[in-house]
C-alpha positions in Angstrom: 0.0 0.0 0.0 1.4 3.5 -0.9 2.7 5.6 2.0 0.7 8.9 2.2 1.8 12.1 3.9 -1.5 14.0 4.5 -2.1 17.5 5.7 -5.0 19.8 5.2 -7.4 18.7 2.4 -10.9 17.9 3.6 -11.3 15.5 0.7 -8.2 13.6 1.8 -9.4 13.7 5.4 -12.7 12.0 4.3 -10.8 9.3 2.4 -8.5 8.8 5.4 -11.4 8.4 7.8 -13.1 6.0 5.5 -9.9 4.0 5.5 -9.8 4.3 9.2 -13.4 3.0 9.5 -12.7 0.1 7.1 -9.7 -0.9 9.0 -11.4 -0.6 12.3 -14.3 -2.8 11.2 -12.4 -5.4 9.3 -9.0 -5.8 11.0 -8.4 -7.7 14.2 -4.7 -8.4 14.7 -3.8 -11.4 16.7 -2.5 -10.2 20.1 -1.8 -12.5 23.0 -3.2 -11.7 26.4 -0.5 -11.1 29.0 -2.4 -11.4 32.3 -5.4 -13.1 33.8 -8.7 -11.6 32.6 -9.9 -10.5 36.0 -6.7 -8.8 37.0 -6.4 -7.1 33.6 -9.9 -5.7 33.8 -9.3 -4.4 37.3 -6.1 -2.7 36.2 -7.6 -1.1 33.1 -10.7 0.1 35.1 -8.5 1.6 37.8 -6.4 3.5 35.2 -9.5 4.9 33.4 -11.3 5.9 36.6 -8.1 7.6 38.0 -7.7 9.5 34.7 -11.4 10.5 34.7 -11.0 11.9 38.3 -8.0 14.0 37.2 -9.8 15.7 34.3 -10.5 19.5 34.6 -14.0 18.9 33.1 -15.2 15.4 33.9 -18.3 15.9 31.8 -20.2 13.4 33.9 -23.1 13.2 31.5 -20.9 11.6 28.9 -18.7 9.5 31.2 -21.4 8.6 33.7 -21.3 4.9 32.7 -17.7 4.6 33.7 -18.5 2.8 37.0 -17.5 -0.6 38.3 -14.5 -2.7 37.3 -15.6 -4.0 33.8 -14.7 -1.4 31.2 -15.6 -3.8 28.4 -19.3 -3.7 29.5 -21.2 -0.6 28.6 -18.4 1.9 29.1 -18.9 4.7 26.6 -15.9 5.1 24.2 -14.4 1.8 25.2 -14.2 -1.2 22.8 -12.9 -4.7 23.5 -12.6 -6.7 20.3 -12.0 -9.8 22.4 -12.8 -10.1 26.1 -9.6 -12.0 26.6 -7.6 -9.0 25.3 -9.3 -6.3 27.3 -9.5 -2.8 26.0 -8.4 -2.5 22.4 -9.9 0.8 21.3 -10.3 4.1 23.1 -12.5 6.6 21.2 -13.5 9.8 23.0 -13.5 12.2 20.1 -15.5 15.4 20.5 -16.4 14.6 24.2 -15.4 18.1 25.4 -12.8 16.8 27.8 -10.1 18.9 29.3 -7.0 17.8 31.1 -3.7 16.1 30.5 -2.8 12.7 29.2 0.0 12.2 31.7 -2.5 11.0 34.3 -3.6 8.1 32.1 -1.4 5.0 32.8 -1.1 3.7 29.2 1.0 0.7 30.4 -2.3 -0.8 31.7 -3.5 -1.3 28.1 -0.9 -3.6 26.4 -3.4 -4.6 23.7 -4.6 -1.2 22.7 -4.9 -0.8 18.9 -6.7 2.5 18.5 -6.6 5.8 20.4 -8.9 8.6 19.1 -9.0 11.7 21.4 -9.5 14.3 18.6 -11.4 17.5 19.1 -11.1 17.9 22.9 -9.1 20.3 25.0 -6.3 18.2 26.2 -3.1 20.1 27.0 0.4 19.4 28.2 2.9 17.1 26.5 2.3 13.7 24.8 3.6 11.2 27.4 6.3 8.8 26.2 4.3 5.9 27.7 2.0 6.1 24.6 4.9 5.3 22.5 5.4 2.0 24.4 2.1 0.6 23.1 3.7 -1.8 20.6 0.3 -3.0 19.2 -1.0 0.5 18.4 -2.1 1.0 14.8 -4.1 4.3 15.0 -3.2 7.4 17.0 -5.3 10.5 16.6 -4.6 13.4 19.0 -5.6 16.2 16.5 -7.5 19.4 17.4 -6.3 19.8 21.0 -3.9 22.1 22.8 -1.0 19.6 23.2 2.5 21.1 23.3 6.1 19.9 23.7 7.9 17.9 21.1 7.6 14.6 19.3 10.2 12.4 21.0 12.4 9.8 19.3 10.5 7.1 21.3 7.8 7.3 18.7 9.9 4.8 16.7 8.6 2.1 19.2 5.2 2.2 17.5 6.4 -0.3 14.9 2.8 -1.3 13.8 1.5 2.3 13.5 -0.5 2.9 10.3 -2.2 6.2 11.1 -0.8 9.2 13.0 -2.8 12.5 13.2 -1.4 15.4 15.3 -2.9 18.4 13.3 -3.9 21.6 15.1 -1.9 21.5 18.3 1.0 23.5 19.6 3.6 20.9 19.0 7.1 22.4 18.4 10.6 21.3 17.6 11.9 19.2 14.8 10.4 16.0 13.4 12.6 13.2 14.8 14.3 11.2 12.1 13.5 8.1 14.1 10.0 8.3 12.7 11.5 6.8 9.5 11.9 3.5 11.4 8.1 3.1 11.4 8.0 1.3 8.1 4.3 0.5 8.4 3.2 4.1 8.5 0.8 5.0 5.8 -0.7 8.3 6.9 1.0 11.1 8.9 -0.9 14.3 9.3 0.7 17.0 11.5 -0.3 20.4 9.9 -0.9 23.6 11.8 1.6 23.2 14.6 4.9 25.0 15.3 7.3 22.4 13.9 10.6 23.6 12.5 13.9 22.4 11.3 14.6 20.6 8.0 12.4 18.2 6.2 13.1 14.6 6.9 13.6 12.5 3.8 10.1 11.0 3.9 7.9 13.5 5.7 5.9 16.5 4.4 4.1 19.1 6.5 2.3 22.3 5.5 1.6 25.4 7.6 4.6 25.0 9.9 7.9 26.7 9.9 10.0 24.3 8.0 13.0 25.7 6.3 15.9 24.6 4.2 15.7 22.7 0.9 13.9 19.5 0.0 16.6 16.8 -0.1 17.2 14.7 -3.2 16.4 11.6 -1.1 12.7 12.5 -1.6 13.0 10.4 -4.7 13.4 7.3 -2.6 9.8 7.6 -1.4 8.4 5.6 -4.3 5.2 4.7 -2.5 4.3 8.3 -1.6 0.9 9.3 -3.0 0.3 12.7 -1.3 2.9 15.4 -0.6 1.9 18.8 0.8 4.6 21.2 2.0 2.7 24.4 1.4 3.0 27.6 3.6 6.4 26.9 5.0 9.8 28.7 4.5 11.4 26.1 2.2 13.9 27.3 -0.3 16.4 26.2 -2.9 15.4 24.4 -6.1 12.9 21.6 -6.6 15.0 18.5 -6.8 15.0 16.6 -10.1 14.6 13.4 -8.1 11.0 14.3 -7.4 10.2 12.8 -10.8 10.8 9.4 -9.3 7.5 9.6 -7.3 5.5 7.7 -9.8 2.6 7.0 -7.3 2.2 10.6 -6.3 -1.3 12.0 -7.0 -1.0 15.4 -5.3 2.0 17.7 -5.0 1.5 21.0 -3.2 4.7 23.2 -2.8 2.9 26.6 -2.9 3.7 29.6 -0.7 7.4 28.8 -0.1 10.6 30.4 -1.3 11.6 27.8 -4.0 13.7 29.2 -6.8 15.3 28.0 -10.0 13.7 26.1 -12.8 10.8 23.7 -12.7 12.6 20.4 -13.4 11.4 18.6 -16.5 11.4 15.4 -14.5 8.0 16.7 -13.1 6.6 15.2 -16.3 7.5 11.7 -15.0 4.9 11.7 -12.2 2.3 10.2 -14.4 -0.2 9.6 -11.5 -0.4 13.4 -10.6 -3.9 14.8 -10.5 -3.0 18.1 -8.7 0.1 20.1 -9.1 0.5 23.5 -7.3 3.9 25.3 -7.4 2.3 28.8 -7.1 3.7 31.8 -5.1 7.4 30.9 -5.2 10.3 32.4 -7.1 10.5 29.9 -9.9 12.0 31.1 -13.2 12.5 29.9 -16.8 10.0 28.2 -19.1 7.1 25.9 -18.2 8.5 22.4 -19.1 6.8 20.9 -22.1 7.0 17.5 -20.2 4.1 18.6 -18.1 2.0 17.5 -21.1 2.9 13.9 -20.1 0.8 14.2 -17.0 -2.2 12.6 -18.6 -4.2 12.3 -15.3 -3.7 15.9 -14.3 -6.8 17.8 -13.3 -5.5 21.0 -11.6 -2.4 23.0 -12.5 -1.4 26.1 -10.5 1.9 27.9 -11.5 0.8 31.5 -10.7 2.8 34.2 -8.9 6.3 33.1 -10.0 8.6 34.6 -12.6 8.1 32.0 -15.3 9.0 33.2 -18.8 8.7 32.0 -22.4 5.6 30.8 -24.1 2.8 28.5 -23.0 3.8 25.1 -24.3 1.6 23.5 -26.9 1.9 20.3 -25.0 -0.5 21.5 -22.4 -3.2 20.7 -24.9 -2.6 17.0 -24.1 -4.0 17.4 -20.6 -7.5 16.1 -21.5 -8.7 15.9 -17.9 -7.5 19.3 -16.8 -10.3 21.5 -15.5 -8.2 24.3 -13.7 -5.3 26.1 -15.2 -3.9 29.1 -13.4 -0.8 30.8 -14.9 -1.5 34.3 -13.5 1.2 36.9 -12.6 4.2 35.5 -14.4 6.2 36.8 -17.3 4.9 34.6 -20.0 5.1 35.8 -23.6 3.9 34.7 -27.1 0.4 33.7 -28.1 -2.2 31.6 -26.4 -1.6 28.2 -28.1 -4.3 26.9 -30.3 -3.9 23.5 -28.6 -5.7 24.9 -25.6 -8.9 24.0 -27.4 -8.2 20.3 -26.8 -8.6 20.7 -23.1 -12.3 20.1 -23.3 -12.8 19.6 -19.6 -11.4 23.1 -18.8 -13.7 25.2 -16.7 -11.4 27.6 -15.0 -8.7 29.4 -17.1 -6.7 32.3 -15.7 -3.8 33.8 -17.8 -3.8 37.3 -16.3 -0.8 39.6 -15.6 1.5 38.3 -18.2 2.8 39.6 -21.6 0.9 37.3 -23.9 0.3 38.7 -27.4 -1.7 37.9 -30.5 -5.4 37.0 -30.8 -7.5 34.7 -28.8 -7.4 31.4 -30.7 -10.6 30.3 -32.4 -10.2 26.9 -30.8 -11.3 28.4 -27.5 -14.8 27.8 -28.7 -14.4 24.1 -28.0 -14.2 24.8 -24.2 -17.9 24.6 -23.7 -17.5 23.9 -20.0 -15.6 27.1 -19.4 -17.1 29.1 -16.5 -14.1 31.4 -15.7 -11.8 33.1 -18.2 -9.4 35.9 -17.1 -7.0 37.4 -19.6 -6.6 40.7 -17.7 -3.4 42.8 -18.3 -1.7 41.3 -21.3 -0.9 42.5 -24.8 -3.6 40.5 -26.6 -5.0 41.9 -29.9 -7.6 41.3 -32.5 -11.3 40.7 -32.1 -13.0 38.2 -29.8 -13.5 35.1 -32.1 -17.1 34.3 -33.0 -16.6 30.9 -31.6 -16.7 32.4 -28.1 -20.5 32.6 -28.7 -20.4 28.8 -28.0 -19.4 29.5 -24.5 -22.6 30.3 -22.6 -21.7 29.2 -19.1 -19.5 32.1 -18.1 -19.6 33.1 -14.4 -16.5 35.3 -14.8 -15.1 36.9 -18.0 -12.3 39.5 -17.7 -10.6 40.8 -20.9 -9.4 44.1 -19.4 -6.3 46.1 -20.2 -5.5 44.5 -23.6 -5.8 45.8 -27.1 -8.9 44.0 -28.3 -11.0 45.4 -31.0 -14.4 44.6 -32.6 -17.6 43.7 -30.8 -18.2 42.1 -27.5 -19.5 38.4 -27.5 -23.3 38.5 -27.9 -24.3 35.5 -25.8 -22.2 36.4 -22.7 -25.1 35.8 -20.3 -27.1 33.4 -22.4 -27.3 30.8 -19.6 -28.1 33.5 -17.0 -25.2 32.7 -14.6 -22.8 35.5 -15.5 -21.6 37.4 -12.3 -18.4 39.3 -13.3 -17.8 40.8 -16.7 -14.9 43.3 -17.4 -13.4 44.7 -20.6 -11.7 47.8 -19.2 -9.4 49.9 -21.4 -9.6 48.1 -24.8 -10.9 49.3 -28.1 -14.2 47.5 -28.3 -16.9 49.0 -30.5 -20.5 48.3 -31.3 -23.4 47.8 -28.9 -23.5 46.3 -25.4 -24.6 42.7 -25.7 -28.3 42.2 -25.6 -28.0 39.2 -23.2 -26.8 41.6 -20.5 -30.1 43.5 -20.4 -31.9 40.7 -18.5 -28.9 39.2 -16.8 -30.2 39.1 -13.3 -27.2 37.2 -12.0 -24.8 40.1 -12.8 -22.8 41.3 -9.8 -20.0 43.4 -11.3 -19.6 44.9 -14.7 -16.8 47.1 -16.0 -17.0 48.1 -19.6 -15.2 51.5 -19.2 -12.6 52.8 -21.5 -13.8 51.5 -24.8 -15.8 52.9 -27.8 -19.1 51.2 -27.2 -22.2 52.7 -28.7 -25.9 52.3 -28.2 -28.9 53.6 -26.3 -28.3 53.2 -22.6 -32.0 53.5 -22.0 -32.5 50.1 -23.7 -29.3 48.3 -22.7 -30.1 47.6 -19.1 -33.1 46.8 -16.9 -33.4 45.8 -13.3 -30.4 43.9 -11.9 -31.2 42.7 -8.4 -27.7 41.4 -7.6 -25.7 44.1 -9.3 -23.2 45.7 -6.9 -20.8 47.6 -9.2 -21.1 48.9 -12.8 -18.8 51.3 -14.7 -19.7 52.3 -18.3 -17.5 55.4 -18.3 -15.4 56.5 -21.3 -17.6 55.2 -24.1 -20.0 56.7 -26.7 -23.3 55.7 -25.1 -26.3 57.9 -25.6 -29.9 58.1 -24.6 -31.4 58.9 -21.2 -30.9 57.3 -17.8 -33.6 54.8 -17.0 -35.6 55.1 -13.7 -35.0 51.3 -13.3 -31.5 52.0 -11.9 -33.2 53.0 -8.7 -34.6 49.4 -8.4 -31.1 47.9 -8.3 -31.2 47.9 -4.5 -27.8 46.2 -4.0 -25.9 48.7 -6.3 -23.0 50.4 -4.5 -21.3 52.1 -7.5 -22.8 53.5 -10.6 -20.3 55.2 -13.0 -21.4 56.4 -16.5 -19.1 59.4 -16.9 -17.6 60.6 -20.3 -20.5 59.5 -22.5 -23.2 61.3 -24.4 -26.1 60.7 -21.9 -28.8 63.4 -22.1 -32.1 64.1 -20.5 -32.6 64.5 -16.7 -31.3 62.6 -13.7 -34.2 60.4 -12.7 -35.4 61.1 -9.2 -35.9 57.3 -8.7 -32.1 57.1 -8.3 -32.7 58.1 -4.7 -34.2 54.7 -4.2 -30.9 52.9 -4.8 -30.1 53.3 -1.1 -26.9 51.2 -1.1 -25.1 53.6 -3.5 -21.6 54.7 -2.3 -20.4 56.2 -5.6 -22.5 58.0 -8.3 -20.5 59.4 -11.2 -22.5 60.9 -14.1 -19.9 63.5 -15.0 -19.0 64.7 -18.5 -22.3 64.0 -20.2 -25.1 66.2 -21.5 -27.5 65.9 -18.6 -30.0 68.8 -18.1 -32.5 69.9 -15.6 -32.4 70.1 -11.9 -30.4 68.0 -9.4 -33.2 65.8 -7.9 -33.6 66.4 -4.2 -34.2 62.7 -3.8 -30.5 62.1 -4.0 -30.4 63.3 -0.4 -31.9 59.9 0.5 -28.6 58.2 -0.4 -27.4 58.0 3.2 -24.3 55.9 2.3 -23.1 58.0 -0.6 -19.4 58.8 -0.5 -18.8 60.3 -3.9 -21.1 62.4 -6.1 -19.7 63.6 -9.4 -22.2 65.5 -11.6 -19.6 67.9 -13.1 -19.3 68.8 -16.8 -23.0 68.6 -17.7 -25.7 71.2 -18.4 -27.5 71.0 -15.0 -29.4 74.1 -13.9 -31.4 75.3 -10.9 -30.4 75.4 -7.3 -28.2 73.0 -5.3 -30.9 71.2 -3.3 -30.6 71.7 0.4 -31.2 67.9 0.9 -27.6 67.4 -0.1 -26.8 68.3 3.5 -28.3 65.0 4.6 -25.4 63.1 3.0 -23.5 62.8 6.2 -20.8 60.4 4.9 -20.0 62.1 1.6 -16.3 62.8 1.0 -16.3 64.0 -2.7 -18.8 66.4 -4.2 -18.3 67.9 -7.6 -20.8 70.0 -9.5 -18.3 72.0 -11.5 -18.9 73.2 -15.1 -22.7 73.3 -15.1 -25.3 76.1 -15.2 -26.3 75.9 -11.6 -27.7 79.1 -10.1 -29.0 80.4 -6.8 -27.2 80.4 -3.5 -24.6 77.9 -2.2 -26.7 75.7 0.1 -25.6 76.4 3.6 -26.6 72.8 4.4 -23.3 71.7 2.8 -21.7 72.6 6.1 -23.4 69.6 7.6 -21.4 67.2 5.3 -18.7 67.0 8.0 -16.6 64.3 6.2 -16.1 66.2 2.9 -12.6 66.2 1.6 -13.2 67.6 -1.9 -15.8 70.3 -2.8 -15.9 71.8 -6.3 -18.7 74.1 -7.4 -16.6 76.1 -9.9 -17.7 77.4 -13.3 -21.4 77.8 -12.6 -23.6 81.0 -12.1 -24.0 80.7 -8.3 -24.5 84.1 -6.6 -24.8 85.5 -3.1 -22.2 85.2 -0.4 -20.2 82.2 0.7 -22.1 80.7 3.7 -20.1 80.8 6.9 -21.3 77.2 7.5 -18.7 76.0 5.0 -16.1 76.7 7.7 -17.5 73.8 9.6 -16.0 71.3 7.2 -12.9 70.5 9.3 -11.9 67.6 7.0 -12.0 69.5 3.8 -8.7 69.5 1.8 -9.7 71.1 -1.5 -12.3 73.9 -2.0 -13.1 75.4 -5.4 -15.8 78.1 -5.8 -14.1 79.9 -8.7 -15.8 81.3 -11.8 -19.1 82.1 -10.2 -20.9 85.4 -9.3 -20.3 85.3 -5.6 -20.2 88.5 -3.7 -19.4 89.8 -0.2 -16.5 89.0 2.2 -14.6 85.8 2.5 -16.0 84.3 5.8 -13.4 84.3 8.5 -14.6 80.7 9.4 -12.8 79.4 6.3 -9.5 80.2 8.0 -10.3 77.6 10.7 -10.3 74.6 8.3 -7.0 73.2 9.4 -6.9 70.4 6.8 -7.5 72.7 3.8 -4.7 72.4 1.2 -6.0 74.3 -1.8 -8.7 76.9 -2.1 -9.8 78.7 -5.3 -12.2 81.6 -5.0 -10.9 83.4 -8.1 -13.1 85.0 -10.8 -16.0 86.1 -8.5 -17.0 89.5 -7.2 -15.8 89.0 -3.6 -14.7 92.0 -1.7 -13.0 92.9 1.6 -9.7 91.6 2.9 -8.4 88.1 3.4 -9.4 87.1 6.9 -6.7 87.1 9.5 -7.8 83.6 10.5 -5.7 82.2 7.7 -2.6 83.4 9.4 0.6 82.5 7.6 -1.1 79.4 6.0 -2.0 81.4 2.8 0.5 80.9 0.0 0.0 82.4 -3.4 1.1 80.6 -6.6 1.2 81.1 -10.3 1.8 84.3 -12.3 0.9 87.6 -10.7 -1.9 89.6 -12.5 -0.7 92.2 -15.0 -2.0 95.2 -13.1 -0.3 98.1 -11.4 -0.9 97.0 -7.8 1.1 93.8 -8.3 3.7 95.1 -10.9 4.7 97.9 -8.5 4.5 95.9 -5.3 7.7 95.6 -3.2 9.4 92.2 -2.7 8.4 92.4 1.0 4.8 92.5 0.0 5.1 89.4 -2.1 7.6 87.3 -0.1 6.9 83.9 1.4 5.0 82.8 -1.7 7.7 80.6 -3.2 5.5 79.5 -6.1 4.6 83.0 -7.2 6.2 84.1 -10.4 6.2 87.2 -12.7 8.1 90.0 -14.4 8.8 92.1 -11.3 11.7 92.6 -8.9 12.4 89.7 -6.6 10.2 87.1 -8.4 11.4 84.3 -10.7 10.2 84.6 -14.3 7.2 82.4 -15.2 8.0 79.6 -17.6 6.1 79.3 -20.8 2.9 77.3 -20.8 3.9 73.7 -21.3 1.6 70.8 -21.9 2.9 67.7 -20.2 1.9 64.1 -19.5 2.7 61.1 -17.4 6.4 60.4 -17.3 6.5 57.4 -19.6 9.2 56.9 -22.1 8.0 53.5 -23.2 4.6 52.9 -24.9 1.6 53.0 -22.6 -2.0 52.7 -23.6 -3.3 56.2 -24.5 -6.2 57.6 -22.6 -9.2 58.6 -24.5 -9.7 61.9 -22.7 -8.5 65.1 -24.4 -5.3 66.5 -22.9 -6.2 69.0 -20.1 -4.9 72.5 -20.2 -2.1 73.1 -17.7 -2.7 75.5 -14.8 -0.1 77.0 -12.5 2.6 76.5 -15.0 3.3 73.1 -13.6 5.7 71.0 -15.6 4.0 67.9 -14.4 0.3 68.5 -15.1 -0.3 64.8 -15.7 -1.4 63.2 -19.1 -0.1 65.6 -21.8 3.6 66.2 -21.9 6.8 65.6 -23.9 8.3 62.6 -22.0 11.7 62.8 -23.7 12.0 66.5 -22.8 11.3 65.9 -19.1 13.6 62.9 -18.9 16.4 64.9 -20.4 15.7 67.8 -18.0 16.1 65.4 -15.1 19.4 64.0 -16.5 20.8 67.5 -16.9 19.5 68.8 -13.6 21.2 66.0 -11.7 24.3 65.8 -13.9 23.6 62.2 -14.8 22.7 61.5 -11.1 25.8 62.8 -9.6 26.1 61.9 -5.9 26.2 65.6 -4.8 22.4 65.8 -5.7 21.6 62.6 -3.7 19.5 63.3 -0.6 18.7 59.8 0.5 19.1 56.1 -0.2 16.5 53.4 0.5 16.0 49.7 -0.1 14.5 50.3 -3.6 16.4 53.3 -4.9 18.3 56.6 -4.3 16.5 60.0 -4.1 17.9 63.1 -5.8 17.0 66.7 -5.7 16.5 68.2 -9.2 15.7 71.8 -10.2 14.2 71.7 -13.6 14.3 74.4 -16.3 10.9 75.6 -15.2 12.3 76.5 -11.8 10.4 73.6 -10.3 12.2 71.5 -7.7 11.3 67.8 -7.6 12.5 64.7 -5.8 13.5 62.0 -8.2 13.8 58.4 -7.0 16.1 56.3 -9.2 15.1 52.7 -8.7 17.8 50.1 -8.2 17.9 47.9 -11.3 16.5 44.4 -11.1 18.7 41.5 -12.2 17.2 41.4 -15.6 17.3 45.2 -15.9 13.6 45.6 -16.4 10.5 46.3 -14.3 8.5 43.1 -14.1 4.8 43.1 -14.7 5.2 46.5 -16.6 1.5 47.0 -17.2 0.5 46.3 -13.6 3.2 48.7 -12.5 1.9 51.4 -14.8 -1.6 50.9 -13.6 -0.5 51.4 -10.0 1.5 54.5 -10.8 -1.5 56.0 -12.6 -3.6 55.4 -9.5 -0.9 57.0 -7.3 -0.8 60.1 -9.5 -4.5 60.8 -8.7 -4.3 60.2 -5.0 -4.6 63.4 -2.8 -4.0 62.9 0.9 -2.3 65.0 3.4 0.0 62.2 4.5 1.0 61.1 1.0 3.6 63.0 -1.0 2.3 63.9 -4.5 3.6 61.6 -7.2 4.0 63.5 -10.5 4.8 60.4 -12.6 7.4 58.0 -13.5 9.8 57.2 -16.3 10.6 53.6 -17.4 13.7 54.0 -19.6 16.2 51.4 -20.7 18.8 53.3 -18.8 17.0 54.5 -15.7 13.6 53.9 -14.0 12.5 57.0 -12.2 9.7 58.1 -9.8 9.2 61.9 -9.7 7.6 63.3 -6.5 6.9 66.7 -5.1 9.9 68.0 -3.2 9.4 68.8 0.4 11.8 70.6 2.6 12.8 69.1 5.9 14.6 65.9 5.0 13.6 62.3 5.3 11.4 60.7 8.0 14.4 58.8 9.3 16.2 62.1 9.8 13.3 63.7 11.6 12.9 60.6 13.9 16.6 60.6 14.7 16.4 64.3 15.6 13.4 63.6 17.9 15.3 60.7 19.6 18.4 63.0 20.1 16.2 65.6 21.7 
């Protein structure tokens, strides 16, 4: 019978217990009695009763039948296969007992075959006397609080078949003497605190095992299950592992293995599950894996594997899970993938795969999950994908796909997650989505989709998140969106939506984000939006909305971002906005609002950005605004405000940008303009303003172009993200730092060195030059770019602004706002010295 090293799988546990039950019911080894029956019974009864008395929780209701001197007669948990042998089985699993095992005299039970004490609360060490039970075949002490070590005496259990010590606090190393138990078939000891090296024939997951797997593992020819996941094992996977011809399951995930996957893996012809994920493996996927004809699950994700996906994987006719996510794979998706007709879960995301989706994918009619997120795939989705009607998840995001979306995407009514973010898809939204009641998340943003949004969607009771932004959708918003009662995020910005905002949206009471910006919406802002008590972000900017700002907006107590800029709103600024105490961002600019600024706005103590510019506001600036301690930027320009700047601002007010071309500023003394280091102009004491420059994200390599028009630069900032000359800025940095001369270095960290650079536009920035990786490139380039883009948009008082980055064959740079005062380490050291 094959030797099995078992760990955590519930399926294997079931098989093991069935094996246990079969053995218990059908096996009765021949054991000679060693004492007279009466004396033996008395001795066993005395030992059990003394142990019962010592327990912290005697649980009398369960052990109440333990009376008298005949344990073989009606004592619960006690079995005597033969009266002449006395007690042969002790089974007290899940009895709720608490105490130690040291008070049980195991020497009184010379014929004991089985001990099952699982799922109690026993504590203390495992007594060595257990290891003197030479007839013992099954020992299960799992799911207790036992501590101490496994002593070498365990080798005395020469007939042991089953050993289960999982979920205790056992520590120390696994004694090599355990190898002397040649009868052992199942050893399960996961979720303890075992450490040290791996013995030649033992495997344990979720411990603290370190070192490498020895080549001697190849001598374990009968091994059928090996699970070493979630340890700290390192080194390469030994080639000798290919000699494990009976192995059905190999789990080495979540360790520190490095080097290549040995081609000898393809010799383990019995394998059904292979998981090498989350390590540091490199090189190609061995084509020999195609020899594993019984393989059902293959996980190689989160490594640094390179090269193409081998055609030979198509030979895996029984494979139903293939995960190759987050590696560095290149080349096309092989057409042979269409031969894996049992495949239901295919994930190839976060690689550098290119070319079209092969038409043979239409053969995979059992496919429920397909994720191709973040690759370089091109072409249209093949028509054959219309054969795939069982999708639960389909993610094609961040590729270069063209053409139309698959029409039958929700034909079977089970689709839950659908994403096509940032591609070049055209045409209508698939009709099958309209009545797709199973839909939970949909992201179709960043494409060129067309069609009437009024007709494309209906009521989606399970929908949580939908983003249709950045397309060419037209029509009016349906009132049915309000009946999507689980919807938390509705984003339809940058389209051609017209008509009015339906008041029924106020019934979508789970909404956290509502973004309808950059459309052609007209009419009033519905007061019903004030019912959205959970709303965090409301973006209605860049539309044609008119009328007053409804006072009911003040009921949005959790709102953090409120943007109504670039509309035709009139009337007064609602003083109720002062009740939105969690606001961080408030923009009402470029409207026709009139009246004075309500002093209630000064109550917004969390506000970081305030923009009321380009309106018809009059009167004084309320002194309460100076009390908003978190405020970073405030723009009140282009109004009819009067009076002086309130003294409550103190020295916190810093002017920036070019001075107005009027006499009062042109003839002002330097003393009157000092302490405004970002102010510029053609007057004494100020730096000359640079010419207006249009700049973009610091990318020297090709990155997917955004579909938004370049934004005009304000404040003469060289790094107004998204529309700049990358080569020019990169060259400016090189010149400003004299090719990163050490005299400009202001700090060194684990990932790079930081330099101070004063650019031609008189702007000082901090440039972090990343240490080169061994291969000289940034891995997972597209994922890295996506993260950088997100960071450039973050505004938080505790996060230094990131202007952008440059990935260049020579240097990889991050460009930050420069702040005076030195590094955090320097500041902390100064505090310590003080």
